C-alpha positions in Angstrom: -42.7 -37.3 6.9 -46.3 -38.4 6.0 -46.8 -42.1 7.8 -44.4 -42.5 10.7 -44.2 -41.0 14.4 -41.9 -37.7 14.7 -41.1 -37.1 18.9 -40.3 -33.8 18.9 -38.4 -31.8 22.1 -38.8 -28.1 22.6 -37.2 -26.5 25.1 -37.9 -22.8 26.1 -37.7 -20.1 29.1 -40.3 -18.0 28.5 -39.1 -13.8 29.6 -39.6 -10.6 28.2 -35.6 -9.8 28.7 -33.8 -10.9 25.2 -31.3 -11.8 27.2 -32.9 -14.1 29.4 -35.8 -16.3 27.0 -34.2 -19.0 24.5 -35.7 -21.6 22.5 -33.8 -24.9 22.0 -36.0 -28.0 19.2 -35.2 -31.3 18.6 -36.6 -33.9 16.4 -36.0 -37.5 16.1 -33.0 -36.2 18.3 -31.5 -34.6 16.2 -31.2 -31.0 16.7 -33.0 -28.6 14.6 -33.1 -25.3 16.5 -29.7 -24.4 18.5 -30.1 -22.3 21.7 -31.4 -19.2 20.1 -31.8 -16.4 22.4 -35.3 -14.2 22.4 -37.8 -12.1 24.4 -39.9 -15.2 24.1 -42.7 -13.7 26.8 -43.3 -10.1 25.0 -45.3 -8.3 28.0 -47.5 -6.9 25.0 -48.5 -10.0 23.9 -50.3 -13.5 25.5 -47.5 -16.7 25.1 -48.8 -19.6 25.6 -47.8 -23.6 23.6 -49.9 -25.7 21.5 -49.3 -28.6 19.6 -51.6 -29.2 16.0 -50.8 -29.5 12.4 -51.0 -25.8 10.9 -51.3 -25.9 6.8 -53.2 -24.3 3.7 -56.5 -25.2 3.1 -57.0 -28.7 1.2 -59.6 -30.8 0.0 -56.8 -33.5 1.2 -57.7 -36.1 4.5 -56.0 -35.4 7.1 -55.1 -37.7 10.4 -53.1 -36.1 13.9 -52.6 -38.3 16.2 -51.2 -36.6 20.3 -49.2 -39.0 22.4 -48.8 -37.8 25.8 -47.9 -33.8 25.1 -45.7 -33.2 28.7 -45.1 -30.2 29.7 -42.4 -30.0 32.4 -41.4 -26.2 34.5 -38.3 -26.9 35.9 -37.5 -24.5 38.8 -33.4 -23.7 39.5 
């Protein structure tokens, strides 16, 4: 959607073990990806979190405002 704010919430547990790692994603309060178990941090790969916009090359103009990305670590 254009010309409006979007709120994303990503819940992820980093783990090389697919029985331990998982992701969940919400957009504007609606669940887009339910609780999904998978290896989120394979030991043979670097892992990171990145915020931005990805798209094909075009001559159009795009402005993206990133407003207060927050990363929280929850320790059980």
